[in-house]
mmCIF file of the C-alpha atoms, coordinates in Angstrom:
data_MODEL
# 
_entry.id   MODEL 
# 
loop_
_atom_site.group_PDB 
_atom_site.id 
_atom_site.type_symbol 
_atom_site.label_atom_id 
_atom_site.label_alt_id 
_atom_site.label_comp_id 
_atom_site.label_asym_id 
_atom_site.label_entity_id 
_atom_site.label_seq_id 
_atom_site.pdbx_PDB_ins_code 
_atom_site.Cartn_x 
_atom_site.Cartn_y 
_atom_site.Cartn_z 
_atom_site.occupancy 
_atom_site.B_iso_or_equiv 
_atom_site.pdbx_formal_charge 
_atom_site.auth_seq_id 
_atom_site.auth_comp_id 
_atom_site.auth_asym_id 
_atom_site.auth_atom_id 
_atom_site.pdbx_PDB_model_num 
ATOM 1   C CA . UNK A 1 1   ? -141.629 -6.912  -59.701 1.00 0.00 ? 1   UNK A CA 1 
ATOM 2   C CA . UNK A 1 2   ? -140.914 -10.270 -58.081 1.00 0.00 ? 2   UNK A CA 1 
ATOM 3   C CA . UNK A 1 3   ? -144.244 -10.350 -56.217 1.00 0.00 ? 3   UNK A CA 1 
ATOM 4   C CA . UNK A 1 4   ? -146.182 -10.106 -59.469 1.00 0.00 ? 4   UNK A CA 1 
ATOM 5   C CA . UNK A 1 5   ? -144.008 -12.818 -61.007 1.00 0.00 ? 5   UNK A CA 1 
ATOM 6   C CA . UNK A 1 6   ? -144.655 -15.063 -57.969 1.00 0.00 ? 6   UNK A CA 1 
ATOM 7   C CA . UNK A 1 7   ? -148.409 -14.589 -58.311 1.00 0.00 ? 7   UNK A CA 1 
ATOM 8   C CA . UNK A 1 8   ? -148.230 -15.425 -62.007 1.00 0.00 ? 8   UNK A CA 1 
ATOM 9   C CA . UNK A 1 9   ? -146.084 -18.493 -61.231 1.00 0.00 ? 9   UNK A CA 1 
ATOM 10  C CA . UNK A 1 10  ? -148.647 -19.892 -58.870 1.00 0.00 ? 10  UNK A CA 1 
ATOM 11  C CA . UNK A 1 11  ? -151.462 -19.547 -61.435 1.00 0.00 ? 11  UNK A CA 1 
ATOM 12  C CA . UNK A 1 12  ? -149.910 -20.492 -64.704 1.00 0.00 ? 12  UNK A CA 1 
ATOM 13  C CA . UNK A 1 13  ? -146.441 -22.018 -64.460 1.00 0.00 ? 13  UNK A CA 1 
ATOM 14  C CA . UNK A 1 14  ? -146.266 -23.329 -68.015 1.00 0.00 ? 14  UNK A CA 1 
ATOM 15  C CA . UNK A 1 15  ? -147.590 -20.116 -69.538 1.00 0.00 ? 15  UNK A CA 1 
ATOM 16  C CA . UNK A 1 16  ? -145.135 -18.088 -67.492 1.00 0.00 ? 16  UNK A CA 1 
ATOM 17  C CA . UNK A 1 17  ? -142.289 -20.321 -68.647 1.00 0.00 ? 17  UNK A CA 1 
ATOM 18  C CA . UNK A 1 18  ? -143.250 -19.701 -72.275 1.00 0.00 ? 18  UNK A CA 1 
ATOM 19  C CA . UNK A 1 19  ? -143.431 -15.946 -71.660 1.00 0.00 ? 19  UNK A CA 1 
ATOM 20  C CA . UNK A 1 20  ? -140.005 -15.982 -70.011 1.00 0.00 ? 20  UNK A CA 1 
ATOM 21  C CA . UNK A 1 21  ? -138.536 -17.932 -72.912 1.00 0.00 ? 21  UNK A CA 1 
ATOM 22  C CA . UNK A 1 22  ? -140.015 -15.530 -75.466 1.00 0.00 ? 22  UNK A CA 1 
ATOM 23  C CA . UNK A 1 23  ? -138.818 -12.499 -73.519 1.00 0.00 ? 23  UNK A CA 1 
ATOM 24  C CA . UNK A 1 24  ? -135.297 -13.889 -73.154 1.00 0.00 ? 24  UNK A CA 1 
ATOM 25  C CA . UNK A 1 25  ? -135.252 -14.552 -76.886 1.00 0.00 ? 25  UNK A CA 1 
ATOM 26  C CA . UNK A 1 26  ? -136.515 -11.153 -78.040 1.00 0.00 ? 26  UNK A CA 1 
ATOM 27  C CA . UNK A 1 27  ? -135.395 -8.620  -75.422 1.00 0.00 ? 27  UNK A CA 1 
ATOM 28  C CA . UNK A 1 28  ? -131.641 -9.019  -76.075 1.00 0.00 ? 28  UNK A CA 1 
ATOM 29  C CA . UNK A 1 29  ? -132.283 -8.146  -79.720 1.00 0.00 ? 29  UNK A CA 1 
ATOM 30  C CA . UNK A 1 30  ? -134.025 -4.951  -78.621 1.00 0.00 ? 30  UNK A CA 1 
ATOM 31  C CA . UNK A 1 31  ? -131.213 -4.051  -76.233 1.00 0.00 ? 31  UNK A CA 1 
ATOM 32  C CA . UNK A 1 32  ? -128.727 -4.547  -79.076 1.00 0.00 ? 32  UNK A CA 1 
ATOM 33  C CA . UNK A 1 33  ? -130.866 -2.285  -81.283 1.00 0.00 ? 33  UNK A CA 1 
ATOM 34  C CA . UNK A 1 34  ? -130.764 0.368   -78.555 1.00 0.00 ? 34  UNK A CA 1 
ATOM 35  C CA . UNK A 1 35  ? -126.961 0.172   -78.566 1.00 0.00 ? 35  UNK A CA 1 
ATOM 36  C CA . UNK A 1 36  ? -126.905 0.502   -82.360 1.00 0.00 ? 36  UNK A CA 1 
ATOM 37  C CA . UNK A 1 37  ? -129.301 3.461   -82.334 1.00 0.00 ? 37  UNK A CA 1 
ATOM 38  C CA . UNK A 1 38  ? -127.239 5.097   -79.600 1.00 0.00 ? 38  UNK A CA 1 
ATOM 39  C CA . UNK A 1 39  ? -123.989 4.594   -81.515 1.00 0.00 ? 39  UNK A CA 1 
ATOM 40  C CA . UNK A 1 40  ? -125.457 6.065   -84.700 1.00 0.00 ? 40  UNK A CA 1 
ATOM 41  C CA . UNK A 1 41  ? -127.226 8.982   -82.930 1.00 0.00 ? 41  UNK A CA 1 
ATOM 42  C CA . UNK A 1 42  ? -130.571 7.655   -84.191 1.00 0.00 ? 42  UNK A CA 1 
ATOM 43  C CA . UNK A 1 43  ? -133.112 9.310   -81.895 1.00 0.00 ? 43  UNK A CA 1 
ATOM 44  C CA . UNK A 1 44  ? -136.168 7.945   -83.763 1.00 0.00 ? 44  UNK A CA 1 
ATOM 45  C CA . UNK A 1 45  ? -134.635 4.469   -83.544 1.00 0.00 ? 45  UNK A CA 1 
ATOM 46  C CA . UNK A 1 46  ? -134.049 4.925   -79.820 1.00 0.00 ? 46  UNK A CA 1 
ATOM 47  C CA . UNK A 1 47  ? -137.647 6.009   -79.325 1.00 0.00 ? 47  UNK A CA 1 
ATOM 48  C CA . UNK A 1 48  ? -139.143 3.127   -81.300 1.00 0.00 ? 48  UNK A CA 1 
ATOM 49  C CA . UNK A 1 49  ? -136.919 0.470   -79.759 1.00 0.00 ? 49  UNK A CA 1 
ATOM 50  C CA . UNK A 1 50  ? -137.421 1.812   -76.237 1.00 0.00 ? 50  UNK A CA 1 
ATOM 51  C CA . UNK A 1 51  ? -141.173 1.651   -76.806 1.00 0.00 ? 51  UNK A CA 1 
ATOM 52  C CA . UNK A 1 52  ? -140.966 -1.980  -77.938 1.00 0.00 ? 52  UNK A CA 1 
ATOM 53  C CA . UNK A 1 53  ? -138.722 -2.983  -75.032 1.00 0.00 ? 53  UNK A CA 1 
ATOM 54  C CA . UNK A 1 54  ? -141.030 -1.157  -72.622 1.00 0.00 ? 54  UNK A CA 1 
ATOM 55  C CA . UNK A 1 55  ? -144.008 -3.135  -73.894 1.00 0.00 ? 55  UNK A CA 1 
ATOM 56  C CA . UNK A 1 56  ? -142.435 -6.569  -73.666 1.00 0.00 ? 56  UNK A CA 1 
ATOM 57  C CA . UNK A 1 57  ? -140.845 -5.744  -70.290 1.00 0.00 ? 57  UNK A CA 1 
ATOM 58  C CA . UNK A 1 58  ? -144.249 -4.724  -69.000 1.00 0.00 ? 58  UNK A CA 1 
ATOM 59  C CA . UNK A 1 59  ? -145.529 -8.189  -69.871 1.00 0.00 ? 59  UNK A CA 1 
ATOM 60  C CA . UNK A 1 60  ? -142.866 -9.571  -67.530 1.00 0.00 ? 60  UNK A CA 1 
ATOM 61  C CA . UNK A 1 61  ? -143.617 -7.115  -64.705 1.00 0.00 ? 61  UNK A CA 1 
ATOM 62  C CA . UNK A 1 62  ? -140.158 -5.541  -65.101 1.00 0.00 ? 62  UNK A CA 1 
ATOM 63  C CA . UNK A 1 63  ? -141.375 -2.168  -63.878 1.00 0.00 ? 63  UNK A CA 1 
ATOM 64  C CA . UNK A 1 64  ? -137.946 -0.599  -63.357 1.00 0.00 ? 64  UNK A CA 1 
ATOM 65  C CA . UNK A 1 65  ? -136.957 -1.434  -66.912 1.00 0.00 ? 65  UNK A CA 1 
ATOM 66  C CA . UNK A 1 66  ? -140.301 -0.201  -68.198 1.00 0.00 ? 66  UNK A CA 1 
ATOM 67  C CA . UNK A 1 67  ? -139.812 3.140   -66.463 1.00 0.00 ? 67  UNK A CA 1 
ATOM 68  C CA . UNK A 1 68  ? -136.328 3.556   -67.917 1.00 0.00 ? 68  UNK A CA 1 
ATOM 69  C CA . UNK A 1 69  ? -137.660 2.781   -71.391 1.00 0.00 ? 69  UNK A CA 1 
ATOM 70  C CA . UNK A 1 70  ? -140.425 5.357   -70.918 1.00 0.00 ? 70  UNK A CA 1 
ATOM 71  C CA . UNK A 1 71  ? -137.808 7.918   -69.902 1.00 0.00 ? 71  UNK A CA 1 
ATOM 72  C CA . UNK A 1 72  ? -135.740 7.089   -72.978 1.00 0.00 ? 72  UNK A CA 1 
ATOM 73  C CA . UNK A 1 73  ? -138.781 7.521   -75.216 1.00 0.00 ? 73  UNK A CA 1 
ATOM 74  C CA . UNK A 1 74  ? -139.322 11.018  -73.824 1.00 0.00 ? 74  UNK A CA 1 
ATOM 75  C CA . UNK A 1 75  ? -135.643 11.941  -74.070 1.00 0.00 ? 75  UNK A CA 1 
ATOM 76  C CA . UNK A 1 76  ? -135.509 10.764  -77.679 1.00 0.00 ? 76  UNK A CA 1 
ATOM 77  C CA . UNK A 1 77  ? -138.658 12.722  -78.573 1.00 0.00 ? 77  UNK A CA 1 
ATOM 78  C CA . UNK A 1 78  ? -137.147 15.843  -77.009 1.00 0.00 ? 78  UNK A CA 1 
ATOM 79  C CA . UNK A 1 79  ? -133.812 15.403  -78.770 1.00 0.00 ? 79  UNK A CA 1 
ATOM 80  C CA . UNK A 1 80  ? -131.867 14.977  -75.535 1.00 0.00 ? 80  UNK A CA 1 
ATOM 81  C CA . UNK A 1 81  ? -129.163 12.722  -76.953 1.00 0.00 ? 81  UNK A CA 1 
ATOM 82  C CA . UNK A 1 82  ? -126.646 12.962  -74.099 1.00 0.00 ? 82  UNK A CA 1 
ATOM 83  C CA . UNK A 1 83  ? -129.275 12.197  -71.474 1.00 0.00 ? 83  UNK A CA 1 
ATOM 84  C CA . UNK A 1 84  ? -130.618 9.419   -73.696 1.00 0.00 ? 84  UNK A CA 1 
ATOM 85  C CA . UNK A 1 85  ? -127.143 7.873   -73.874 1.00 0.00 ? 85  UNK A CA 1 
ATOM 86  C CA . UNK A 1 86  ? -127.010 7.722   -70.065 1.00 0.00 ? 86  UNK A CA 1 
ATOM 87  C CA . UNK A 1 87  ? -130.449 6.136   -70.005 1.00 0.00 ? 87  UNK A CA 1 
ATOM 88  C CA . UNK A 1 88  ? -129.394 3.499   -72.535 1.00 0.00 ? 88  UNK A CA 1 
ATOM 89  C CA . UNK A 1 89  ? -126.562 2.557   -70.176 1.00 0.00 ? 89  UNK A CA 1 
ATOM 90  C CA . UNK A 1 90  ? -129.017 2.333   -67.273 1.00 0.00 ? 90  UNK A CA 1 
ATOM 91  C CA . UNK A 1 91  ? -131.350 0.193   -69.393 1.00 0.00 ? 91  UNK A CA 1 
ATOM 92  C CA . UNK A 1 92  ? -128.514 -2.198  -70.176 1.00 0.00 ? 92  UNK A CA 1 
ATOM 93  C CA . UNK A 1 93  ? -127.753 -2.625  -66.470 1.00 0.00 ? 93  UNK A CA 1 
ATOM 94  C CA . UNK A 1 94  ? -131.402 -3.047  -65.534 1.00 0.00 ? 94  UNK A CA 1 
ATOM 95  C CA . UNK A 1 95  ? -131.965 -5.485  -68.384 1.00 0.00 ? 95  UNK A CA 1 
ATOM 96  C CA . UNK A 1 96  ? -129.068 -7.590  -67.093 1.00 0.00 ? 96  UNK A CA 1 
ATOM 97  C CA . UNK A 1 97  ? -130.693 -7.779  -63.656 1.00 0.00 ? 97  UNK A CA 1 
ATOM 98  C CA . UNK A 1 98  ? -134.093 -8.587  -65.161 1.00 0.00 ? 98  UNK A CA 1 
ATOM 99  C CA . UNK A 1 99  ? -132.719 -11.309 -67.404 1.00 0.00 ? 99  UNK A CA 1 
ATOM 100 C CA . UNK A 1 100 ? -130.814 -12.904 -64.512 1.00 0.00 ? 100 UNK A CA 1 
ATOM 101 C CA . UNK A 1 101 ? -133.979 -12.920 -62.392 1.00 0.00 ? 101 UNK A CA 1 
ATOM 102 C CA . UNK A 1 102 ? -136.006 -14.429 -65.233 1.00 0.00 ? 102 UNK A CA 1 
ATOM 103 C CA . UNK A 1 103 ? -133.402 -17.103 -65.930 1.00 0.00 ? 103 UNK A CA 1 
ATOM 104 C CA . UNK A 1 104 ? -133.527 -18.017 -62.240 1.00 0.00 ? 104 UNK A CA 1 
ATOM 105 C CA . UNK A 1 105 ? -137.314 -18.025 -62.276 1.00 0.00 ? 105 UNK A CA 1 
ATOM 106 C CA . UNK A 1 106 ? -137.318 -20.191 -65.395 1.00 0.00 ? 106 UNK A CA 1 
ATOM 107 C CA . UNK A 1 107 ? -135.056 -22.728 -63.701 1.00 0.00 ? 107 UNK A CA 1 
ATOM 108 C CA . UNK A 1 108 ? -137.367 -22.796 -60.692 1.00 0.00 ? 108 UNK A CA 1 
ATOM 109 C CA . UNK A 1 109 ? -140.397 -23.345 -62.914 1.00 0.00 ? 109 UNK A CA 1 
ATOM 110 C CA . UNK A 1 110 ? -138.687 -26.118 -64.838 1.00 0.00 ? 110 UNK A CA 1 
ATOM 111 C CA . UNK A 1 111 ? -137.759 -27.827 -61.570 1.00 0.00 ? 111 UNK A CA 1 
ATOM 112 C CA . UNK A 1 112 ? -141.342 -27.569 -60.295 1.00 0.00 ? 112 UNK A CA 1 
ATOM 113 C CA . UNK A 1 113 ? -143.007 -28.732 -63.483 1.00 0.00 ? 113 UNK A CA 1 
ATOM 114 C CA . UNK A 1 114 ? -140.357 -31.181 -64.628 1.00 0.00 ? 114 UNK A CA 1 
ATOM 115 C CA . UNK A 1 115 ? -140.074 -29.580 -68.063 1.00 0.00 ? 115 UNK A CA 1 
# 
């Protein structure tokens, strides 16, 4: 949610920059793990990785991505592999949008703070 990010930016620019950097370092690993779990039909792996991605995405106010991860957790628990596969694809697309927005936000923060 860009409004939440803007509010955070105004309060704690350097902290937000660190959070963005950490997210952009760790989230791609989780997305790759989702792909691997999907390819190997590993429903427990999908559930666990979706949970982890949901948590770190929540810290970045990426509510759409969080909701998709929650959906994937439920689908994996219920053994709905085909539906889970579709959700993994949606997560990948949403993650791309989130990461692009955070990269842009990071550049803005660096320009404002001179770091």
